[in-house]
N, C-alpha and C positions, 0 to 999 in steps of 0.2 A: 550387606548394608545397601539400602536403596539410595539412589542418586536423584537429584532434582534438576530438571531442565526448564528454563523459561523459553517459550517460543513466541516470536513476535510476527504479526501478520503483515501481509503486503497490502498494496493499494486496493481499495474496494471494501475494506473491512471497517466501515464507519457507520455511525448513526447519529442523529441529532441528539444533543445533550450528552454525548459520550464523555465520560470521565468526571462529570460534575459531582455525582454522589461521592465518589472516592476522594476527590480534591476537597470537598467540603468537610469530609470526615477525618482526613489525614493531612496535617500541615505539610509534610514532606512531599506529598503529591501536588498540593497547590503550589509549592515552591518551584516545581518543574515547569508548570504553566507560566509562572511569572518570569523565571529565567529564560524560558523559551521565547516568550513574547519579546523580551528585551533583545535577545540574540537575533530573532527573525524580523523584527519590526512589525510583527502582526499581533493583533490582540487575540491570542489563542484562547483565552477564557471566553471571550465573546463568541468566537467562531465555534468552539467545541460545545460550550454550555448553552448558548442561546440562539445562535443563527439557525435558520431553517436548513434542512438537509440538502436543499438545492445548492447552497453555498459550497458544500463539501464535494460537489461534482467537479469543481475546478481543481485540477491537480496542483496548482500553485498554492492552494489552501489545504487540500486534503493531505498532502504528504507531511507538512510540518504538524498539522493537527493530529494525524495518526501517530506519528513518532512521539509527539509530546504526550499523548494519552498513554501510549505503551510505556513510556519511561515514568510517567506519573504512577501508573499501576505497579510498575517494578518497584518504585520507591515505597509505595504503600505496603506491598508485600514484605519488603525488607524491614520496614519499620515494625513489623510484627514478628521479626526474628527469623524469617524464612529467606535463605540465600541459595541461589542456584549453584550447582556444580558445573552446569553447561548452559550456554545460551545459543539460540539459533534464530535467524530471521529470514523471512521470505521477501525478496526484492527490497522495497524500501524498509521493511522490517529488519534488514541487516544493519541499518544505522541504529535502530533501537537496541539491537543485540550488542553492537559495539559500545553503546552507552551503558548498557546493563553490565557488560564485562569490565567496565571502567577503562576501556582502551582509549576512549575519548569521553569528554564531559557531556552531560545531557544537553547543555546549551550549544556546544559545538555540533552535536549530532543534529539538533533542530536547525541550526544555521546552515549546515551542509544540505539537508533535505529541502530547505527553502530554496536554495540555489538550484538544486536538482529539479524541483518542481517547476521553477521558472524555465530552466533549459528544456524540459520535456514539453511544456506548454508552447514554447517558441518553436520547437521542432514539429509539433503537431499542427501549428498554424501554417508552417511551410509545406508540410506534406500531410494533409488531412486524410483520414481514413477511419476504419473501425477494426475491432478485434472481437473474436468470439471464442468461447470455450466449448468444445464439443465433448460431451460425456457419453460414455458407454459404447462407443464405436471403436473397432480395431483401427490402429494407426494406418494400416494399408488401405482401409476403406476411405478414411479421411483424405489421405494423400491422393487416392484415385479421384475423389470428388473435386479436390483442389485443381488437379490437372485439367479438369473439364471446364474450369471457369477462368477467364482471362484476368490477369493482374491479381491473382490470389496465390499466397504461399503459406506453407505450414512450417514456421521456424522452430517450433518446439514439439517434439513428439515424446510425450511422457506418460502415455496411457490415458490421460485427459488432455487431449490435444488443444493447443491454443492456435488459432488461425487468424491471420490479419487480413483486413480488407475483404472480409467474406460474409459477415453477418447478413447483410441484406440479400446477398446472392444465394446463400446456402439455406437460409431459414425455410424457403418453400420446399427444399429437398429433404431436410433432416429435421425432425422434431426435437432433437436433443441438443439444440444450440442455445447457449446462454450468452447474450450480448454482454460485454464487459464495458464499463465506463472508464476506459483509459485511452490515451492517445494511440493512434494508429501504428503502422509498422515502424514509424520513427521511434516509438516506445521501445520496441525490441532492439532496434539498431543502436539507440542511445544507451540502452542498458547492457548491451553485449560487450 
């Protein structure tokens, strides 16, 4: 017998207009945006459906928008009779997974990530920096490069290394760097 898992993405998995088609087609999905808007104090339908993508670069908006969209899609899938055996989320997606598992309500998940986004934005203002994902290099190579650059550290070694405060310094050295639009080292420390 096969099992079904729902997987929810972390910050950075967004696009302008996200969730609009699903919410317009499935009332249960639209209800998530409405409840999330009330819980967060944000107009999530405006942010997700109509605002330009530049709005979603702000972690204070991106996190609740992403979790609301994830939970709206969860409700749309469930409305069609598909229910997960397992749920998992990456980073902020963990809150969507908690909502999908019904450990907390959707509105509570969105309210929590709204506070999380505010805290992360404040931390990033206090300690500005950058982060990069380095793909295709051995962890030892990345760690060696980081040791050669002042004020750079590699907190996560997972095969696709995430390195904080490094993008501008490492890009000339390695062509496999992808800058991430998330707050600096404070992001990792806040989430640890």
